[in-house]
N, C-alpha and C positions, 0 to 999 in steps of 0.2 A: 167194639165187639170183635171177638176172635173169628177168624174164618173157619168154616166147617172143615172137619178133618176128612181126608180122602179115604176111600175104601182101601183097606190094608193089602188087598191083592194087586194093587197097581204096581207097575214096574218102579224100580228104585230110581229116585230123582237124585241129582247131584247138587251138593252145596259146595260152592267155591268161595274161599276166603282170600281176598287180595289185600296185601299190605303194601301201601305205597310209601317208599322211603322210610321203613321202620328204623328207629334209632337205638332202641334198648334191647339188648340180646335176651334179657329175662322174659320180656313180653313175647318176643317171637318164639322162644322156646316153649312158653306156656300155651301159646296159640297152636303150635305144632302138636303139642300133646292133645289139645282139644280136637284137632283134625284127625289124629291117630285114633282117638276114642270114638269118633263119629263117622269116620269114612269120608270126611270133607277133604277137598283138595286145597293145598296151600300154594299161593302164588306170591312171590316177592318181587317188587319192582325197585330196581336200584335208583339212586345210590343207597346202600345199606349203611347204617351207622356202626357196623361191626363186621367181622369176618364170619361167614356162615359156619366155619369150623370152630368158632370161638367156644371155649369150654363152658361159658355161661349159657349159651344157646343150647348146647348139648345137655348140660346139667338140668335145665328147666324142662327140656323135652324128655328127660330120663332115657330109658332104653326103648322108647317108642318110635324112634326115627325111622326104623325099617317099615313102619306102617304108614308113613306120611308120603303122599303123592305130591312131590314138591317140584315147582317150576320157578326159575329165576329169569327175569327180563332186564334188559339194559335200561329201559325207560317205558313210560306209558304208551308211547306210540307202538313199540314192539308188542306190548301186552295186548292192546286193542287189535293190532294187525293179526295176531295169532288166535285171539279168543272172541273178538267182537264185543258187543255190548248188550246182548240179549238178557232180559230179566235181571238187569243190574240195579242194585240198590247201594247208595252211598251213605255211609254212616257219618253224621255230622251233628254237632250240638246246635247248629244254626238252622236245621230243617224245621219246617212247620208241621210235618206229618210224623206222628208216632209210629214206631215199628210195627205196632199191632194193627195198623191200617194197611200194611203192605201185603200183597198176595204173593206168598212164597211157596205155593203148592207145587210148582214145576221146578225144573232146574233153576237154580238161583245163584247169583254172584253177589257177595257182600264185600264192599270195598271200604277200606279204612285208611286214613292218612297217618302221617307221622305224628308221634306223641306230642311234639312241641308246637305244631302248627296246623294239624289236620290235613284235609285234602285241599288242593289248590282251588282258588276262587273260580278260575275259568272252568274247571271240571264241575264244580257245584252248580255253576250257572248253566252249563251245557245240559246237565241232567237234573235240573231243578225239580222236576216232577218225580224224580227217583231218589230224592234225599230223604232219609229217615233219621229219627232221633230216639234216644232212650230217655223217657221222662225222668227228671230229677229236680231237686229244689233249685231255685234261682241262684242261690249263693254258691253253688258248686259249679266249677268250670267244666268238668268232665269226669267220666269214670276212667279207670285204668283200661288201656287198650285191650289187654287179654280178657278182662271181664266183659267188655263190650262185645268182643268177637264171640265169646261163649254165649252170651245172652241172645245175640242175633242168630247164631248158628242153631241153637236149640229151638228158637221160635220157628225157624224154617223147617227144622226136622219135626217139630210138633205139628205144623200145618200139613206136612207130608205124611203124617202117621208114624213117625219114627221108623222108616223102612230099614230093614236089615239090622236093627239094634235090639238088644235084649229087652224084652218087655217086663220081665219079672226077675226077682231075685229069690234067694232061699234063706230064710231066717234060721234054718237049722244049722247053717255053717257059722253062725256067730259064736 
């Protein structure tokens, strides 16, 4: 079951998306665009499989980069030293808990591993009770990283009541 939505008058909560050693510039660019559209913060943990100024990263993020609150870290130790591990959820296909079971109503950090290997085993073991997965058929290895980040970011925002985001559109503009 989904967690109840908070009162919309609550203060804005923060969604942090952490990419640990991302390898594909297209994915990072698409995730940056999701961060720009949602107000989520983007954290990149080196080594990166590309140069952050890579044209593919920029192209996928379109002209939204000025909206992205971006931080880059040399390694996981630096990331945790600066940010801690409060309300951390690790996205992994190996998790026993579905993301819908996670309480993301407060400030939340969603951590994703590199495309070819996921998050390191030691990290998954350390935060075993904070590992979540996106349900899928058993024959599929995983979803695309940028799709996974968007799914989990929007679940967190849904649980928070979509604070600060437009709630309606105008059909008259079609």
